[in-house]
C-alpha positions as CSV (number, residue, x, y, z in Angstrom):
1,M,122.5,94.1,98.6
2,I,121.1,94.2,102.5
3,V,123.4,95.8,104.9
4,Y,123.6,94.2,108.6
5,Y,124.5,95.4,111.6
6,S,127.9,93.2,111.6
7,Q,128.9,94.4,108.0
8,I,128.6,97.9,109.8
9,L,130.2,97.2,112.5
10,A,133.2,95.4,110.6
11,D,133.5,98.5,108.0
12,L,133.7,100.9,111.2
13,E,136.2,99.0,113.1
14,N,138.5,98.9,110.0
15,H,138.3,102.4,108.3
16,A,141.0,104.6,108.8
17,L,138.7,107.4,109.9
18,F,137.6,105.7,112.7
19,K,141.1,104.3,114.0
20,N,142.5,107.4,114.2
21,D,139.8,109.9,115.2
22,L,139.3,109.6,118.9
23,E,136.1,111.7,118.9
24,C,134.6,109.3,116.3
25,Q,135.6,106.4,118.2
26,K,134.0,107.9,121.7
27,L,130.8,108.4,119.6
28,I,130.8,104.9,118.3
29,L,131.3,103.2,121.4
30,E,128.3,105.5,123.2
31,A,126.7,104.3,120.3
32,M,127.3,100.9,120.7
33,K,126.4,101.3,124.7
34,Y,123.3,102.6,124.0
35,H,122.1,99.9,121.5
36,L,123.7,96.6,123.0
37,L,122.4,97.7,126.8
38,P,118.8,98.9,126.8
39,E,118.4,98.3,130.5
40,R,120.6,100.9,130.8
41,R,119.2,103.5,128.4
42,T,117.5,105.8,131.3
43,L,121.0,106.6,132.4
44,M,122.3,107.4,129.2
45,Q,120.1,110.2,127.8
46,S,121.9,112.9,126.1
47,P,120.7,115.2,123.2
48,R,121.8,112.3,120.7
49,T,119.5,109.9,121.9
50,K,116.4,112.0,121.8
51,P,113.8,110.6,119.2
52,R,113.6,113.8,116.4
53,K,111.8,114.7,113.2
54,S,111.7,117.7,111.2
55,T,109.1,120.0,111.7
56,V,110.7,122.4,109.0
57,G,109.0,122.2,105.3
58,T,106.4,120.7,103.7
59,L,106.1,117.4,101.6
60,Y,104.2,117.5,98.5
61,A,102.2,114.9,96.5
62,V,101.5,115.6,92.9
63,G,99.4,114.3,90.1
64,G,99.8,110.6,89.5
65,M,97.0,108.0,88.5
66,D,93.3,107.6,90.3
67,N,90.1,106.9,89.1
68,N,89.4,110.4,88.6
69,K,92.8,111.4,86.4
70,A,94.2,113.3,89.1
71,T,95.8,116.9,88.2
72,T,95.7,117.7,91.8
73,I,98.8,119.1,94.2
74,E,98.3,117.9,97.8
75,K,100.8,119.0,100.8
76,Y,101.5,117.4,104.3
77,D,102.3,119.3,107.0
78,L,104.0,117.8,109.6
79,R,102.7,120.1,112.5
80,T,99.0,119.2,111.9
81,N,99.5,115.9,110.5
82,L,97.0,116.6,107.9
83,W,97.3,116.5,104.1
84,I,95.4,119.5,102.2
85,Q,94.8,119.9,98.5
86,A,97.1,122.8,97.6
87,G,96.4,123.4,93.8
88,M,95.6,121.6,90.5
89,M,97.8,120.9,87.2
90,N,96.8,122.1,84.1
91,G,96.6,118.7,83.2
92,R,97.0,115.1,83.9
93,R,100.5,113.7,84.3
94,L,101.8,110.3,85.7
95,Q,105.3,108.9,85.3
96,F,107.1,112.5,85.3
97,G,109.9,114.0,87.3
98,V,109.8,116.9,89.6
99,A,112.4,119.5,91.1
100,V,112.7,122.3,93.4
101,I,114.4,125.2,92.6
102,D,114.0,128.6,94.7
103,D,111.0,127.1,96.3
104,K,109.2,126.5,93.5
105,L,108.1,123.0,92.2
106,F,108.8,122.0,88.8
107,V,107.0,119.6,87.2
108,I,108.6,118.1,84.1
109,G,107.4,115.3,81.0
110,G,105.6,112.3,82.1
111,R,102.4,110.7,80.2
112,D,98.6,112.3,80.5
113,G,97.5,108.6,79.8
114,L,97.4,108.5,76.2
115,K,100.7,110.3,74.7
116,T,103.7,111.4,76.5
117,L,104.9,114.8,77.2
118,N,107.4,117.0,76.8
119,T,105.8,120.0,78.6
120,V,107.0,121.6,82.0
121,E,105.0,123.3,84.7
122,C,106.4,125.6,87.5
123,Y,104.4,125.8,90.6
124,N,104.8,129.1,93.2
125,P,103.3,127.6,96.9
126,K,103.5,131.0,97.9
127,T,101.1,132.6,95.3
128,K,99.6,129.1,94.1
129,T,100.0,129.6,91.0
130,W,101.4,127.7,87.8
131,T,103.5,129.2,85.2
132,V,104.2,127.0,81.8
133,L,107.4,127.2,80.6
134,P,109.0,126.3,77.4
135,P,108.7,122.6,76.7
136,M,111.8,120.1,76.5
137,S,113.0,119.2,73.2
138,T,112.3,115.5,73.8
139,H,109.0,114.1,74.9
140,R,110.2,111.9,78.0
141,H,108.1,109.8,80.5
142,G,109.8,107.8,83.2
143,L,112.6,110.1,83.3
144,G,115.0,111.1,85.8
145,V,115.1,114.8,87.0
146,T,117.3,116.7,89.3
147,V,119.0,119.9,90.2
148,L,122.7,119.9,90.1
149,E,124.4,123.0,90.7
150,G,121.6,125.1,89.6
151,P,120.4,123.6,86.4
152,I,118.1,121.0,86.3
153,Y,118.6,117.8,84.5
154,A,115.8,115.5,82.5
155,V,117.6,112.1,82.2
156,G,116.5,109.2,79.6
157,G,113.0,107.8,79.8
158,H,111.0,106.8,76.9
159,D,109.4,109.0,74.4
160,G,106.6,106.7,73.4
161,W,108.6,104.7,70.5
162,S,111.8,104.2,72.0
163,Y,114.0,104.0,75.5
164,L,116.4,107.3,75.4
165,N,120.0,107.6,76.6
166,T,120.1,111.5,75.9
167,V,119.7,113.9,78.8
168,E,118.6,118.1,78.4
169,R,119.8,120.7,80.8
170,W,117.0,123.3,81.8
171,D,119.3,126.8,82.5
172,P,117.1,128.8,85.0
173,Q,118.8,132.2,84.0
174,S,118.3,131.9,79.9
175,Q,114.7,129.9,80.7
176,Q,116.0,127.2,77.7
177,W,116.8,123.4,77.2
178,T,120.0,122.0,75.8
179,F,121.3,118.8,75.0
180,V,124.3,117.5,77.0
181,A,126.1,114.3,76.7
182,S,124.4,111.4,76.3
183,M,124.4,108.1,78.7
184,S,126.3,105.4,77.6
185,I,123.0,103.0,77.7
186,A,119.3,103.7,77.3
187,R,117.5,103.9,80.6
188,R,113.8,104.1,81.6
189,G,112.6,104.5,85.0
190,V,116.2,105.8,86.0
191,G,117.1,106.5,89.4
192,V,119.4,109.8,89.9
193,A,121.3,111.6,92.3
194,T,123.6,114.2,93.2
195,C,126.7,114.5,95.1
196,D,130.0,116.0,95.1
197,G,129.5,118.1,91.9
198,F,128.6,114.8,89.9
199,L,124.9,113.4,88.7
200,Y,124.7,109.6,89.1
201,A,122.4,107.5,86.8
202,V,121.2,104.2,88.5
203,G,119.7,101.2,87.3
204,G,116.4,101.6,85.2
205,H,115.3,99.1,82.2
206,D,115.7,99.2,78.4
207,A,113.0,97.2,76.8
208,P,113.3,93.6,78.6
209,T,116.6,94.2,80.8
210,Y,116.3,95.4,84.1
211,L,119.6,97.3,84.5
212,N,121.8,97.2,87.7
213,T,124.5,99.3,86.4
214,M,125.1,103.0,87.4
215,E,127.2,105.9,85.6
216,S,128.3,109.5,86.6
217,Y,127.8,112.9,84.7
218,D,130.8,115.5,84.9
219,P,129.3,118.9,84.0
220,Q,132.8,120.5,83.9
221,T,133.6,117.8,81.4
222,N,130.3,117.2,79.7
223,E,131.3,113.5,80.2
224,W,129.3,110.2,81.5
225,T,131.6,107.6,83.1
226,Q,131.0,104.1,84.0
227,V,131.0,103.8,88.1
228,R,132.5,100.1,88.9
229,L,130.1,98.3,91.6
230,S,133.1,96.8,94.1
231,S,133.3,95.5,97.5
232,T,136.9,96.2,97.7
233,K,137.9,98.7,100.0
234,V,139.5,101.6,98.6
235,T,143.1,102.2,100.5
236,S,143.6,106.0,99.9
237,S,142.0,108.4,101.6
238,I,138.4,108.7,100.8
239,R,136.0,111.6,101.5
240,I,132.3,110.2,102.9
241,N,129.5,110.6,101.1
242,F,126.5,108.5,101.2
243,I,123.7,108.1,98.4
244,Y,121.4,105.6,99.3
245,F,119.2,104.1,96.4
246,F,116.0,102.0,96.8
247,W,114.5,100.4,93.9
248,S,112.1,97.4,93.4
249,K,111.3,94.7,91.1
250,K,108.4,93.2,91.4
251,I,108.4,92.3,95.4
252,Q,112.3,92.3,95.7
253,I,113.3,95.2,97.8
254,V,117.0,96.5,97.1
255,I,119.1,98.7,99.3
256,V,122.2,100.1,98.6
257,L,124.6,101.7,101.2
258,A,127.6,103.5,99.1
259,Q,130.6,105.5,99.9
260,L,131.8,107.6,96.8
261,P,135.3,107.9,96.5
262,S,136.7,111.1,95.5
263,T,139.6,109.6,93.7
264,N,138.6,107.1,91.4
265,N,135.2,105.7,90.1
266,D,134.7,102.9,92.0
267,L,131.6,102.3,94.4
268,V,132.4,100.8,97.5
269,L,129.6,98.9,99.0
270,G,129.4,98.9,102.6
């Protein structure tokens, strides 16, 4: 779904939050004037109109596949606009998952070009050292990895023989992997994200089928729930939070803008 300016404007005009909040109305009016009257922009400068970018933190590119069987980690520094090699993994990996806890980078599963892996490595950027951690119970490539309220979740993927719907959770305190509830269907190449205490699994594929479905996991109940895609507005009050999903099949690019209701399992598309 492609989100057009006209649709965004219509959603804003009709949303109770913006209708009833004077400060929101002022900000929207300011933004509309700035974009609709480009000849007056020099007269409408404010802290909100200044171009900006984050200069805190570092972007890491890990492993993957090249002609030399890449095992390297490179990092990009926004301040210097340079990529430099930051370290080497213990072995080649592609189609793996990554997560960050306490400023440490976890590299999970994947393939080495021949076999599917269940191994886990942890990189410490401060000491530039790798630590080998206990492996997952299941070999997985094409898995989704995310952090939810402390633990790491390894979601779905493929074990070299079959597509997986199983999910494992890593406890950083006990340093152990345990299984949690499985998804309703197997998903390889699944997109995962967390929001408001829930884990969302989106898309992927199971053998011949590319999936357009979504389900959410509640760690409090250890249950997965199907998330219905709906273009109907929710009449009850909702808490505005956003997850942006970008995925592609061949050359098609799909962009989803979502409002996540706090009171039901509908996903409202903007």
